[in-house]
KOLDO-809878 format. One record per atom (N, C-alpha, C): x, y, z. Coordinates in steps of 0.1 Angstrom, whole numbers, plus 2048, in hexadecimal, padded with zeros to 3 digits. Layout:
! KOLDO-809878
XYZ...
! end
This chain:
! KOLDO-809878
94597649F93F98049793298649692E98C49A91E99449A91999048991098D48990B98F47C90B9994739019A347E9039B34759109BA4719199B647A9299B947792A9B14689299A646B92E99F45E9259A744F91D9A84529119B044791B9BC44091C9C244D9219CE44A9309CE44493A9C54459439C04419429C04339389B342F9349B241E92F9BD41892B9C741F9289D34169309DF41693D9DB41B94A9E641B94E9E840994D9DB4049549E03F59479E73F093C9E83EF9349EE3EB9329FF3EC9389FE3FC937A0C400944A133FF94CA0D3FA95CA103F3959A183E594EA0D3DC951A133D0947A1F3CF93EA223D6936A313DA940A383DE946A383E5950A3D3ED95EA443E2961A393DC96CA3E3D2963A4A3C4958A473C2952A523B7950A5E3BD94EA5E3C894CA6B3D4959A703D4962A673DA972A703D997AA773CF972A6E3C397AA743B5973A873B4966A853B8960A943B896AA9A3C2968A9B3CB96DAA13D9980AA43D7986A9B3CD992A9F3CD992AAA3BF98AAAD3B698DAB33AE984ABF3AC97AAC03B096FACA3AC972AD43B396DAE13AD970AF03B4969AF03C196CAF23CD968AF83D8969AEA3E2965ADE3DF964AD43E4977ACE3E497DACF3DA98BACC3DB993AD93DD990AE33E4997AED3E999EAEA3F29AEAEE3F39B4AEC3FD9B3AF14099ADB004089A4B0341199EAFF41B998AF441798FAEC41F998AE1429996AE14339A0AD943C9A0AC84329A8AC14359A7AB243099CAAB43799AAAD444992AA444E983AAA449985AB3447975AB844596DAB0436979AB242D972AAC41D972A9E42197FA9942A97AA8542B96DA8542F96AA8D43C95FA87443952A8D43A94FA98432948A9A428947A90420952A8A419952A8140D94FA7341394FA6E424948A6342693AA61428939A6D42E927A6F43091EA6F424921A7741991DA7640D91DA68405929A5F40692BA5240491DA4740E920A4E41A918A46421908A4A421905A5441B8F6A544198F4A5140A8FDA503FF8FAA493F08F8A3D3F3900A353FF904A233F78F5A1A3FD8ECA1F4038DEA184068D9A1B3F78D7A243F48D1A273E58D6A1D3DB8E5A1B3D78ECA153CC8F3A093CD8ECA023DF8F39F53DE8EC9E93D88E29E93D18DC9DD3CE8E49E13BD8EB9EC3B78F29E83AA9019DF3AA9049DC3B89129D33B79109C83B79149C03B19149B23AE9149AB3BD90D99F3B99089963C99169923CC91D98E3C392B98A3CC9379913C793D99A3D09459A63CF94F9A53D895E9A83D89669A63E196E9B53E19769B43EA97B9C33ED9859C43E198C9BB3DB9949BA3D298F9C03C79849BB3C39799C33B69759CE3B99729D73C596E9E23C697C9EB3C99889E33CC9939F03C99969EF3B99929E73AF9969E73A498D9ED39C9819ED3A09769F339A975A0239E97BA053AE979A113AF984A1D3A898CA1739F991A1F39898BA2838C983A21385975A2438196CA2C385967A2838F95CA2F399968A4239D970A4039F97BA4C3A4977A5439397BA4F38D97CA5537F96DA5D37B963A5A37C955A6137B957A6E38395AA6C39695CA7739A965A84397973A7D38F97DA8038F97AA8E37F974A89378970A8D368967A9936D95DA95374953A9E378957AAF37F95EAA8389968AB2392970AB938A979AB337E981ABC37A97EABE36F972ABE36996DAC635F965AD636695FAD537095CAE2379965AE837A96FAE138097EAE9384987AF1376985AE836D98BAF135F981AFD35C975AFC35C96EB0635A970B12362973B0F36F977B19379982B2437498AB19370998B2336B998B2B362988B2E359987B39353987B45357989B48365989B5436E997B5536F9A1B493749ADB4F3759B3B553689AEB4C35D9B4B503509B1B623509A6B6335099FB7134D9AAB7C3599ABB783659B4B7F36B9C1B8036A9C8B723659D4B743609D7B7E3529CEB8034C9CDB8633C9CEB963429C2B9734A9C5BA63539D0BAD3579D6BA03629E0BA83669EEBA635E9ECB9D3579F9BA13499F6BB03459ECBB03409EDBBD3379EABCB3439E8BCD34F9E8BD23589F7BD435D9FFBCB35CA0BBCF365A09BC8372A03BBE3769FDBBD381A04BAF384A08BA5377A0BB97378A1AB96382A21BA3386A2EBA0389A2BB9F39EA20BA339FA1BBA03ADA11B963AFA18B883B4A0EB7C3B8A0DB7B3C7A04B733C99FEB6E3D79FBB5F3DB9FDB593E49FFB4D3E69ECB4B3E69F0B413DE9DBB3A3DD9DCB2C3E79D7B303F49D5B233FC9CDB163F59C4B183EE9BEB0E3EA9C3B053E19CEB0B3D79D6B043C99E3B013D19E6B093DD9F5B053E29FFB0D3D69FDB163D1A04B1E3CAA05B2B3C6A0EB323BEA09B403BBA01B453B19FBB4E3B39F1B543A99F1B633A99EDB6939D9EBB7439A9E1B813A59E3B8C3AB9DBB913B19CBB923AA9CCB9639F9C2B953959BCB893949C2B7F3939BCB7138F9B6B7039A9BBB733A99B5B6F3B49A8B743B49A5B833B299AB873B0990B803A8993B7D3A0988B79390983B6D39898FB6339E98BB5639F983B533B0986B5E3B497DB5E3C396FB623BD96EB6D3B695FB733B1959B653AB95EB5E39F959B5239B953B4A3A495EB423AB959B3C3B694CB403BF94DB4A3C3941B523CC935B503C4936B583B5929B513B3926B463AC92EB3B3AA92EB2D3A7926B293BA92DB2B3C0924B263CC915B2B3CE915B3B3CC90AB413CD8FFB3B3C4900B383B68F8B2F3AA8F8B213AF8FCB1A3BA8FAB0A3BD904B053B4910B0A3AF917B003A691EAF63B091FAF43B8927AEB3C391DAE13C290EAE43C4903ADC3C7900AD43B8900ADB3B18FDAD53A190BAC93A0915ACD3A1920AC43A091EAB93AA91DAB73B6917AAD3BD90AAA43B6904AAA3B18F4AA33AD8FAA9F39F901AA4397909A9D38C90FA8F392916A8E39B91DA8139C914A763A590AA7D3AC8FBA763B28F4A703A78F4A7539A8EBA713928F3A6A3878FDA66388907A5D381904A4F3828FDA4B3908F9A4039A8F1A3A3918E5A4238B8DAA3C3848E0A393778EAA3F36E8EFA3D35E8FBA3135D901A3236A90DA2C36890FA21378908A17377907A10383919A0B388915A0A392922A0639A92C9F73909389FA38F9429F13899419F13779379FC3779359FC366937A0635D945A1136294BA1B35F952A16350953A1934695BA1C33995CA2833396AA29336970A3732E96AA3C321967A4131B95FA4830D966A5130D968A502FC96FA622F8964A6D2FB958A6D2FF950A76304958A7D31095DA77318961A7D32396DA85320973A8231A984A8931297EA9430D971A9330596DAA02FD965AA9309961AA731195BAAB31E967AB8321972AB132697EAB532B984AC1324985ABD31698BAC7309981AD4309973AD1308969ADC30A966AE7314968ADD31F96BAE6329977AF4329981AEC32698DAF432398AAFF31A983AF9310982B05307977B1230B971B09312964B1531996AB1F324979B1832797DB1E335983B2B32D98AB28323992B3431D987B3C31697EB39310974B4430B974B4D316969B42322969B5032E974B5833597BB55334989B5D335989B6632E989B6532298AB7231797CB7A315970B7431B965B7B31D965B8532A96BB7D33396FB8634197AB9233D97EB8F336992B9A33898DBA3329980BA132297FBA831597FBB931C975BBB324974BCA325981BCE32C988BC9333995BD033699EBCE32C99FBC63249A9BC43159A5BD330C996BD430E995BE0301999BEB30A990BED312996BFB31A9A2BFE31E9AEBF431A9BFBF431E9C3BF630F9BBBF23059BDBF32F69BCC042F29AFC072F59A9C152F89B6C202FA9B7C1B3089C0C213109CCC273079D5C1A3029DEC193009E2C222F09D3C262ED9D4C2D2DF9D8C3B2E19CBC3C2EF9CCC492F19D9C502F99E0C463009F1C493009F9C4B2F49F5C442EEA01C482E19FFC552D89F0C572DC9F0C642D19F5C702DC9F2C6B2EC9F5C792F1A0AC742F3A0CC6E2F2A1EC6F2EFA22C762E2A19C752DAA1CC7A2CCA19C8A2CCA11C932D3A0EC9D2D7A14CA22E1A16C9C2EEA21CA02F7A2DC992FDA36C992F1A45C8E2F2A4BC902FDA4AC9D307A51C9F313A48C9631EA40C8F318A37C8B328A40C7C328A42C76331A49C6A335A39C61337A36C5F328A28C52325A2BC4632FA38C4232FA3BC32337A35C33346A3AC3F34CA38C4135DA28C4735CA24C4C355A13C4E352A0DC4234DA10C3C345A09C2F33DA09C24348A12C21351A0FC18356A04C19365A09C253679FFC2A3719ECC2B36C9EAC2F3619E2C3135A9DBC243579DEC193539DEC0D34C9D9C0435A9E2C083659DAC013719D0C073759CBC113789C2C1937D9B6C163739B7C163669ACC1135C9ABC0135D9B4BF935C9B1BEB35E9A7BE636B9AFBEE3749A4BEB384996BED385998BFC37F988BFF37E97DBFB373985BF536797DBEE36097ABE2364986BDA368981BCE36F978BCD37A977BD838296DBD738E95EBD838595EBDF37E94EBE337794CBD636D953BD1367951BC435F94DBB836A953BB7371951BAC37A941BAB38493EBBA386935BBA38D927BB637F929BB8372923BB6367921BAA36292CBA236892CB9335F925B8C36791EB8C36B915B84375911B7A36D908B7C360900B7835590BB70350918B7534B921B69344925B5E34E92BB6235992DB54363923B4B365918B5336790BB4936D90BB3D35E909B4535290BB3D345911B3034391EB3434692AB2C344928B2034F923B21358925B1E364917B1036090BB1635B902B12359904B0934E90EB0C33F90EB03333917AF8338922AFB345927AF1347923AE934B91EAE9355912ADA35D908AD6352903ADF34A8FAAD7342903ACB338914AD2333918AC732D91FABD332920ABF33E922AB2344919AA934990EAAD349900AA034F8FDA9F3408FEAA5336900A9F32790BA93325915A98326920A8D32391AA7D32A918A80337917A7533E908A7033A902A733348F2A6E3328E7A7233A8E8A7B3428E0A7C3508D8A8E34D8CEA913508C2A9934C8C7AAA34D8CAAAD3428D4ABE3438C9AC73498BDAC73468B6ACF3548B8ACD3618BAAC43658BAAC13728C7AC437A8CCAD13768D9AD237D8DBADC3878CEADF3928D0AE439D8D6AF33A28D2AFC3958DBB073958D1B113978D2B1A39C8CDB2839D8CBB313928C6B313858C4B3837D8C1B47380
! end
């Protein structure tokens, strides 16, 4: 066996550890883990990123390491990427929560569409909110910030040194709370408009009993929800950017990274 090939085989366990950490992100992070992207493209991107990072972190591995050590340690390495990707994925669920609330209040929750990114049914309004938030996430560089957070963890968490801490669970809980808060903030204008419309329709039904308020009210609620949601989405750019910014900073702070270096477009 040629000596260069023998050296490559010796480096495979270290490369496997790097690959596990990057793979965890690719499986759970928004955009990267979307099922709309072909598996071959995601696999090729994962292998390429791991190959670029591998020469920079190969010195972190023990001098004597076998493939079995890499496989056992790969579980912890994958958990790092999974936690970061899952945290950002939970945050983006806030847009879907907003769409679900608006859809149910406006009477649009009965009409569902197929979501290829998750292979399940979703509401129409939820899809609109999710796509809008995802596009803004990409324009703001959220995908770069997420990838940078994983790559920066090699400086604070060397290979084979991951230990699950309580702060990681707290991170996911705080992201879940932030997602619900974001959903309420996005759906708030529509909920307020529908509440005021309901009061107006109540007064109208008392003054004009002969009017079929149920038929008229359903159409008016639908038109009001669509109109206010369109205006609110165009005006909620700052809310969405602040949510992504705070989420990236929280992730970096949890892993002991520099919170200011988040690669986001302000």
